[in-house]
ZASE-623339 format. One record per residue (C-alpha): residue number from 1; residue in three letters; x, y, z. Coordinates in steps of 0.05 Angstrom, whole numbers, plus 5000, padded with zeros to 4 digits. Layout:
<nodes>
- num:residu:east:north:up
- NUM:ala:X:Y:Z
...
</nodes>
This chain:
<nodes>
- num:residu:east:north:up
- 1:met:2345:7632:8053
- 2:val:2385:7695:8066
- 3:arg:2370:7720:7996
- 4:ile:2295:7708:8007
- 5:leu:2297:7748:8072
- 6:ile:2335:7805:8039
- 7:ala:2284:7805:7982
- 8:met:2227:7806:8033
- 9:arg:2258:7867:8067
- 10:ala:2270:7902:8001
- 11:thr:2198:7888:7979
- 12:ala:2170:7913:8045
- 13:leu:2210:7977:8042
- 14:gly:2193:7986:7968
- 15:asn:2118:7978:7981
- 16:ala:2120:8028:8038
- 17:arg:2089:8094:8021
- 18:his:2140:8149:8024
- 19:ser:2118:8221:8024
- 20:arg:2162:8277:7997
- 21:phe:2177:8296:8069
- 22:gly:2197:8224:8084
- 23:ile:2245:8222:8025
- 24:leu:2277:8288:8044
- 25:ser:2282:8265:8117
- 26:leu:2316:8201:8096
- 27:val:2366:8239:8054
- 28:ala:2380:8286:8112
- 29:ala:2388:8227:8160
- 30:val:2439:8195:8112
- 31:val:2478:8260:8107
- 32:val:2479:8269:8183
- 33:gly:2499:8196:8192
- 34:leu:2556:8202:8142
- 35:ala:2581:8266:8174
- 36:thr:2581:8236:8244
- 37:ala:2614:8172:8221
- 38:ser:2666:8211:8182
- 39:ser:2682:8253:8242
- 40:thr:2695:8190:8282
- 41:leu:2739:8164:8226
- 42:trp:2778:8229:8227
- 43:leu:2791:8218:8302
- 44:gly:2831:8156:8283
- 45:phe:2879:8201:8244
- 46:thr:2883:8256:8296
- 47:ala:2876:8223:8365
- 48:ala:2929:8251:8411
- 49:gly:2960:8225:8475
- 50:gly:3003:8170:8445
- 51:ala:2981:8098:8436
- 52:ser:2950:8093:8505
- 53:gly:2913:8159:8505
- 54:gly:2890:8150:8434
- 55:ala:2863:8080:8450
- 56:asp:2824:8109:8508
- 57:gln:2793:8162:8464
- 58:leu:2772:8112:8411
- 59:ala:2744:8066:8466
- 60:leu:2699:8123:8489
- 61:val:2674:8136:8418
- 62:met:2664:8062:8403
- 63:leu:2623:8055:8467
- 64:thr:2579:8113:8446
- 65:trp:2566:8084:8377
- 66:thr:2553:8014:8405
- 67:ala:2505:8038:8459
- 68:gly:2468:8081:8409
- 69:arg:2459:8024:8360
- 70:ile:2437:7974:8413
- 71:gly:2391:8026:8444
- 72:phe:2358:8039:8377
- 73:ala:2349:7965:8366
- 74:ala:2315:7958:8433
- 75:phe:2270:8018:8420
- 76:ser:2249:7999:8350
- 77:gly:2241:7925:8365
- 78:gly:2276:7900:8302
- 79:asp:2267:7903:8227
- 80:pro:2196:7928:8209
- 81:gly:2202:7892:8142
- 82:ile:2214:7823:8173
- 83:ala:2166:7807:8230
- 84:leu:2196:7751:8273
- 85:asp:2127:7726:8294
- 86:leu:2114:7707:8222
- 87:phe:2163:7649:8229
- 88:arg:2122:7616:8283
- 89:ile:2079:7583:8230
- 90:ile:2133:7572:8177
- 91:pro:2165:7502:8181
- 92:val:2238:7524:8178
- 93:pro:2291:7491:8223
- 94:arg:2307:7538:8280
- 95:arg:2383:7537:8272
- 96:arg:2378:7550:8198
- 97:leu:2329:7607:8211
- 98:ala:2375:7634:8265
- 99:arg:2435:7635:8219
- 100:ser:2396:7669:8164
- 101:leu:2367:7722:8210
- 102:leu:2436:7734:8239
- 103:val:2465:7747:8169
- 104:leu:2405:7792:8154
- 105:gly:2420:7832:8217
- 106:leu:2492:7842:8192
- 107:val:2467:7874:8128
- 108:asp:2426:7925:8167
- 109:pro:2424:7995:8136
- 110:ala:2460:8022:8197
- 111:met:2521:7978:8188
- 112:pro:2555:8020:8134
- 113:phe:2555:8080:8181
- 114:leu:2583:8037:8237
- 115:ala:2635:8009:8189
- 116:ile:2659:8079:8172
- 117:ala:2662:8099:8245
- 118:phe:2698:8035:8266
- 119:ser:2749:8045:8211
- 120:ser:2779:8097:8257
- 121:leu:2811:8037:8293
- 122:val:2845:8017:8228
- 123:ala:2871:8088:8216
- 124:phe:2895:8093:8287
- 125:gly:2930:8026:8281
- 126:phe:2969:8042:8218
- 127:arg:2993:8107:8250
- 128:his:3032:8062:8298
- 129:gly:3060:8012:8248
- 130:pro:3038:7958:8200
- 131:ile:3029:7905:8255
- 132:ala:2984:7951:8295
- 133:gly:2946:7967:8231
- 134:leu:2932:7894:8218
- 135:val:2909:7886:8290
- 136:gly:2864:7947:8279
- 137:ile:2832:7914:8218
- 138:val:2816:7850:8255
- 139:gly:2794:7887:8318
- 140:ala:2748:7935:8279
- 141:gly:2717:7877:8241
- 142:ala:2706:7836:8304
- 143:leu:2675:7895:8341
- 144:leu:2629:7911:8282
- 145:leu:2607:7838:8280
- 146:leu:2594:7839:8355
- 147:val:2550:7901:8350
- 148:gly:2510:7870:8294
- 149:ile:2498:7805:8333
- 150:leu:2480:7842:8397
- 151:ser:2432:7888:8360
- 152:thr:2397:7827:8331
- 153:ile:2392:7793:8399
- 154:val:2366:7856:8435
- 155:ala:2314:7869:8381
- 156:ala:2287:7799:8391
- 157:leu:2289:7803:8466
- 158:val:2247:7866:8476
- 159:pro:2180:7848:8446
- 160:thr:2173:7778:8478
- 161:gly:2097:7778:8475
- 162:ser:2086:7804:8545
- 163:arg:2058:7874:8546
- 164:arg:2094:7890:8611
- 165:arg:2160:7868:8581
- 166:gln:2147:7910:8519
- 167:asp:2133:7971:8562
- 168:leu:2194:7959:8605
- 169:gly:2238:7947:8545
- 170:ala:2215:8012:8512
- 171:leu:2227:8052:8576
- 172:leu:2296:8021:8586
- 173:ala:2314:8035:8514
- 174:ala:2291:8107:8523
- 175:ala:2335:8114:8585
- 176:leu:2394:8085:8546
- 177:ile:2383:8132:8488
- 178:ser:2379:8190:8536
- 179:ala:2445:8169:8568
- 180:val:2478:8164:8499
- 181:val:2454:8233:8480
- 182:val:2479:8265:8544
- 183:ala:2544:8227:8539
- 184:gly:2551:8252:8467
- 185:thr:2552:8323:8492
- 186:leu:2608:8303:8540
- 187:val:2651:8270:8486
- 188:gly:2691:8332:8469
- 189:pro:2715:8349:8539
- 190:leu:2725:8275:8556
- 191:leu:2769:8264:8495
- 192:ala:2815:8320:8517
- 193:thr:2816:8292:8588
- 194:leu:2833:8222:8563
- 195:ala:2888:8248:8517
- 196:ala:2920:8282:8577
- 197:gly:2914:8217:8618
- 198:ser:2885:8254:8678
- 199:thr:2827:8206:8690
- 200:pro:2857:8137:8704
- 201:ala:2791:8110:8732
- 202:leu:2753:8127:8668
- 203:ser:2809:8098:8626
- 204:leu:2805:8033:8665
- 205:ile:2730:8028:8656
- 206:leu:2735:8040:8581
- 207:arg:2790:7988:8573
- 208:val:2752:7935:8612
- 209:leu:2690:7940:8568
- 210:pro:2691:7900:8503
- 211:thr:2686:7964:8462
- 212:gly:2756:7982:8487
- 213:trp:2790:7915:8472
- 214:ala:2806:7932:8399
- 215:gly:2839:7998:8419
- 216:asp:2877:7962:8474
- 217:ala:2902:7910:8425
- 218:ile:2927:7964:8378
- 219:ala:2963:7999:8437
- 220:ala:2994:7933:8458
- 221:ala:3018:7918:8387
- 222:ser:3049:7987:8381
- 223:leu:3087:7977:8446
- 224:gly:3117:7911:8422
- 225:gln:3070:7865:8461
- 226:pro:3042:7818:8407
- 227:gly:3019:7767:8459
- 228:ala:2974:7817:8495
- 229:ala:2947:7842:8429
- 230:ala:2931:7772:8405
- 231:leu:2897:7756:8472
- 232:leu:2852:7817:8467
- 233:val:2832:7803:8395
- 234:ala:2818:7730:8414
- 235:ala:2774:7754:8471
- 236:leu:2735:7797:8423
- 237:leu:2726:7739:8375
- 238:ala:2705:7695:8433
- 239:ala:2652:7745:8452
- 240:asn:2625:7741:8381
- 241:ala:2624:7665:8384
- 242:leu:2587:7667:8451
- 243:cys:2534:7715:8427
- 244:ala:2525:7675:8363
- 245:ala:2515:7612:8404
- 246:ile:2463:7646:8448
- 247:trp:2423:7674:8389
- 248:pro:2387:7609:8370
- 249:gln:2361:7601:8441
- 250:val:2338:7673:8443
- 251:leu:2302:7665:8377
- 252:gly:2270:7600:8400
- 253:ala:2245:7633:8463
- 254:arg:2217:7691:8423
- 255:leu:2180:7646:8374
- 256:val:2147:7603:8428
- 257:ala:2130:7660:8474
- 258:glu:2056:7667:8484
- 259:ala:2025:7734:8472
- 260:gly:1982:7766:8524
- 261:ser:1987:7801:8589
- 262:gly:1967:7781:8658
- 263:arg:1946:7852:8674
- 264:his:1876:7861:8700
- 265:ala:1839:7926:8695
- 266:his:1816:7954:8761
- 267:ala:1765:8009:8758
- 268:arg:1774:8061:8810
- 269:ala:1729:8119:8823
- 270:ser:1765:8185:8829
- 271:ala:1747:8257:8834
- 272:arg:1741:8293:8767
- 273:ile:1794:8346:8758
- 274:leu:1784:8365:8685
- 275:pro:1718:8394:8662
- 276:ala:1664:8347:8634
- 277:thr:1671:8375:8564
- 278:val:1696:8349:8497
- 279:thr:1762:8385:8506
- 280:gly:1767:8358:8577
- 281:ala:1755:8287:8554
- 282:val:1809:8293:8501
- 283:thr:1857:8323:8552
- 284:ser:1844:8267:8600
- 285:arg:1856:8215:8546
- 286:glu:1921:8247:8523
- 287:val:1949:8255:8593
- 288:arg:1937:8181:8606
- 289:leu:1970:8163:8539
- 290:trp:2032:8205:8555
- 291:ile:2040:8165:8619
- 292:arg:2016:8095:8599
- 293:asp:2036:8087:8526
- 294:pro:2108:8061:8526
- 295:asn:2126:8097:8462
- 296:arg:2102:8165:8486
- 297:ala:2129:8154:8557
- 298:gly:2196:8133:8527
- 299:phe:2200:8196:8485
- 300:leu:2181:8237:8545
- 301:ile:2236:8206:8587
- 302:ile:2285:8226:8533
- 303:ala:2261:8298:8536
- 304:leu:2263:8302:8612
- 305:val:2332:8270:8618
- 306:val:2367:8303:8559
- 307:gly:2339:8372:8575
- 308:leu:2370:8369:8644
- 309:gly:2432:8329:8625
- 310:gly:2453:8375:8569
- 311:cys:2455:8434:8617
- 312:leu:2493:8394:8669
- 313:val:2551:8380:8622
- 314:pro:2588:8446:8634
- 315:leu:2579:8438:8708
- 316:ile:2607:8367:8706
- 317:thr:2665:8382:8660
- 318:his:2686:8453:8679
- 319:gly:2647:8469:8743
- 320:ala:2609:8523:8705
- 321:ala:2535:8532:8723
- 322:gln:2517:8584:8670
- 323:leu:2471:8536:8632
- 324:leu:2437:8505:8692
- 325:pro:2380:8557:8693
- 326:phe:2362:8538:8622
- 327:ala:2349:8464:8635
- 328:gly:2273:8476:8635
- 329:leu:2278:8511:8567
- 330:gly:2316:8453:8537
- 331:thr:2264:8405:8564
- 332:ala:2208:8445:8533
- 333:leu:2243:8445:8465
- 334:ile:2256:8370:8465
- 335:ala:2187:8352:8492
- 336:ala:2155:8391:8435
- 337:ala:2199:8354:8386
- 338:val:2179:8285:8412
- 339:ala:2105:8306:8409
- 340:gly:2113:8327:8337
- 341:asn:2083:8261:8313
- 342:ser:2023:8264:8359
- 343:tyr:1972:8245:8306
- 344:gly:2019:8191:8278
- 345:phe:2015:8157:8346
- 346:asp:1939:8150:8339
- 347:gly:1939:8107:8277
- 348:pro:1870:8090:8248
- 349:ala:1838:8109:8315
- 350:leu:1837:8180:8288
- 351:gly:1775:8159:8249
- 352:leu:1735:8158:8314
- 353:thr:1749:8233:8322
- 354:leu:1731:8249:8250
- 355:thr:1663:8216:8257
- 356:val:1642:8268:8308
- 357:ala:1621:8333:8275
- 358:gly:1661:8393:8298
- 359:ala:1707:8351:8343
- 360:glu:1771:8370:8307
- 361:arg:1784:8436:8343
- 362:his:1768:8405:8410
- 363:asp:1816:8348:8395
- 364:val:1873:8397:8380
- 365:arg:1859:8439:8442
- 366:gly:1856:8376:8485
- 367:arg:1923:8352:8459
- 368:gln:1954:8421:8471
- 369:leu:1928:8424:8543
- 370:ala:1950:8353:8558
- 371:trp:2021:8367:8533
- 372:phe:2025:8430:8576
- 373:ile:1999:8393:8637
- 374:val:2052:8339:8629
- 375:val:2111:8384:8609
- 376:gly:2096:8453:8635
- 377:pro:2101:8443:8711
- 378:tyr:2166:8403:8704
- 379:ala:2198:8455:8659
- 380:ile:2177:8513:8704
- 381:leu:2201:8480:8769
- 382:leu:2266:8457:8736
- 383:ser:2279:8528:8712
- 384:ile:2266:8559:8780
- 385:ala:2309:8506:8815
- 386:gly:2365:8519:8765
- 387:leu:2363:8593:8777
- 388:leu:2364:8585:8853
- 389:val:2418:8531:8855
- 390:ser:2465:8563:8803
- 391:glu:2457:8633:8833
- 392:gln:2461:8662:8763
- 393:asn:2420:8725:8778
- 394:trp:2432:8754:8709
- 395:ala:2392:8696:8679
- 396:trp:2325:8713:8713
- 397:pro:2298:8759:8658
- 398:trp:2323:8710:8604
- 399:val:2289:8650:8634
- 400:leu:2225:8687:8653
- 401:ala:2219:8715:8583
- 402:met:2239:8655:8542
- 403:leu:2205:8599:8581
- 404:pro:2133:8621:8569
- 405:ala:2149:8636:8496
- 406:leu:2179:8566:8486
- 407:leu:2123:8531:8523
- 408:gly:2071:8569:8483
- 409:gly:2109:8556:8420
- 410:gly:2113:8482:8435
- 411:val:2038:8479:8450
- 412:gly:2023:8512:8383
- 413:val:2075:8480:8339
- 414:phe:2072:8406:8355
- 415:pro:2000:8391:8332
- 416:leu:2011:8433:8269
- 417:ile:2076:8397:8251
- 418:ser:2042:8330:8265
- 419:leu:1987:8344:8215
- 420:leu:2031:8375:8162
- 421:ala:2078:8314:8160
- 422:val:2043:8256:8194
- 423:gln:2085:8193:8200
- 424:pro:2050:8126:8213
- 425:leu:2080:8077:8262
- 426:asp:2111:8013:8237
- 427:asp:2096:7942:8262
- 428:asn:2140:7955:8323
- 429:gly:2106:8020:8342
- 430:ser:2164:8064:8318
- 431:pro:2154:8125:8274
- 432:gly:2216:8106:8234
- 433:pro:2285:8137:8227
- 434:thr:2260:8197:8187
- 435:trp:2223:8220:8249
- 436:val:2289:8247:8276
- 437:val:2292:8299:8220
- 438:lys:2220:8319:8236
- 439:ala:2239:8327:8309
- 440:tyr:2296:8374:8291
- 441:ala:2248:8415:8248
- 442:thr:2201:8421:8307
- 443:ile:2258:8445:8352
- 444:val:2276:8499:8302
- 445:ala:2203:8522:8295
- 446:val:2193:8525:8370
- 447:ala:2258:8562:8380
- 448:ile:2236:8615:8330
- 449:ser:2175:8629:8374
- 450:ala:2222:8658:8426
- 451:ala:2252:8708:8377
- 452:pro:2213:8770:8401
- 453:pro:2234:8766:8475
- 454:ile:2305:8747:8456
- 455:ala:2309:8808:8411
- 456:leu:2288:8853:8468
- 457:leu:2337:8820:8516
- 458:val:2394:8830:8467
- 459:ile:2376:8902:8453
- 460:gly:2370:8916:8528
- 461:ile:2438:8887:8542
- 462:val:2472:8922:8484
- 463:ser:2441:8989:8500
- 464:arg:2450:8978:8575
- 465:leu:2376:8991:8588
- 466:ala:2358:8944:8645
- 467:pro:2282:8960:8642
- 468:leu:2281:8936:8570
- 469:thr:2305:8867:8591
- 470:trp:2247:8861:8640
- 471:ile:2197:8885:8588
- 472:ala:2217:8822:8550
- 473:val:2182:8781:8604
- 474:pro:2110:8803:8588
- 475:val:2128:8801:8514
- 476:gly:2150:8729:8522
- 477:val:2085:8712:8557
- 478:leu:2044:8746:8503
- 479:thr:2084:8711:8449
- 480:gly:2072:8643:8480
- 481:val:1998:8655:8488
- 482:cys:1991:8679:8416
- 483:cys:2030:8620:8389
- 484:ala:1988:8571:8428
- 485:val:1922:8602:8408
- 486:val:1936:8621:8336
- 487:leu:1975:8559:8315
- 488:gly:1925:8515:8352
- 489:arg:1869:8546:8313
- 490:ile:1906:8535:8248
- 491:ala:1918:8463:8267
- 492:gly:1845:8453:8283
- 493:asn:1824:8482:8216
- 494:leu:1876:8438:8182
- 495:leu:1850:8376:8216
- 496:ala:1778:8394:8196
- 497:arg:1800:8404:8124
- 498:arg:1854:8350:8117
- 499:gly:1829:8299:8168
- 500:pro:1805:8247:8117
- 501:glu:1872:8251:8081
- 502:val:1911:8241:8145
- 503:phe:1866:8183:8164
- 504:gln:1878:8151:8097
- 505:ile:1953:8155:8106
- 506:leu:1949:8124:8176
- 507:ala:1899:8070:8156
- 508:gly:1936:8055:8091
- 509:ala:2000:8042:8129
- 510:val:1964:7990:8172
- 511:ala:1930:7958:8112
- 512:gly:1997:7953:8075
- 513:arg:2032:7913:8129
</nodes>
């Protein structure tokens, strides 16, 4: 049965329509994944601090990889090529089905990258002797198996048929991914701290978690404690056995869960804030979607948390507050990136817009205004708070010049990028792994919009002309307004001209499922 499931997945992926952008994005994602996994493998050869300090460093990296993989499984809801709900009507014994799906989860496309990263444990073990190396092989294999089983379980747990549980699962997954991203920026300083052994509390936490047991076993074997090493490896294998025993019950609960939601709609009259126009209606719809749709809300949480968390890293690690004033700018960049698939979120519903003559430009403007309403006030208040709290007075002209340029650039870029490379959602409501590459492209495009004020700021500092740095502020405002208006107009024209083609892509993806 495993071969049948693998063939189903291959057929589903083979029948999926891949654009040239999608293929390039997939290649870029593979390259980035290999580079990241290889850097983790290299840590196994170079980890300093002896057996104990090196084990702590590897435990931190293993925790980051594990949390990222499980978070992605929760967010995506499982394999889009194999819908679990399909097996409700297929007469297959549950335990046999559970074993087959578990094996299928272990041949997930992400597993080779995890295998390369977890091989750092093997390299670290052989640095401390052949016995420690053998322990590293068993520990790395057991940890890889545990991550695969947990990912399969979590992917089945999130979409249990209840809309509220789906929404909660998506939001929790977004929070977990945000934490992983922020923690990733802390990895460098924390590795140095763990090597020096100056954070015993953090070392204890890392060793208690299952992701640290393999490194602990290697350290114990290198110190001549085979009993402790065997006990830790046995605990890791027992965790695998426990999760494998739980999986059939989780699968059974998923397959018998009844779809539907107990939510009742309550109409509530409220005062109209937005104008009673076509653009106002689109804006109102989009604002509600950014708040209520779990996918959009999850992406927005990532932007809000990572934008602030990334700038807090120097403050946490070195007590430096120089980046704190730029938290709002980082939020604007990431929020534009997560909105870069705005039309992909619509699916075939885009056809309703295209049936109304001349509605395309109003649709683009409404999306732009909604994004600014959701992101703009937060980014502005966060920037002002960062300036006041950090007391970095030199940063005032930089923030006041760059923030309007980035906000305007985000408003203009995200609908245009969305139409140029629209990506349909899969069965689980995810835009797919190639969306990450599109998000990075959006970040670069939005960052370029701040080039004029940045150029003036740099020239002003180099030439020591303070008035020139303040002239960058109105230039930044003008740049932002021009980007929002001009790029929005281009996007509106593009939707009017290419709308049927975009709709065909979105509708075809649904029909091909």
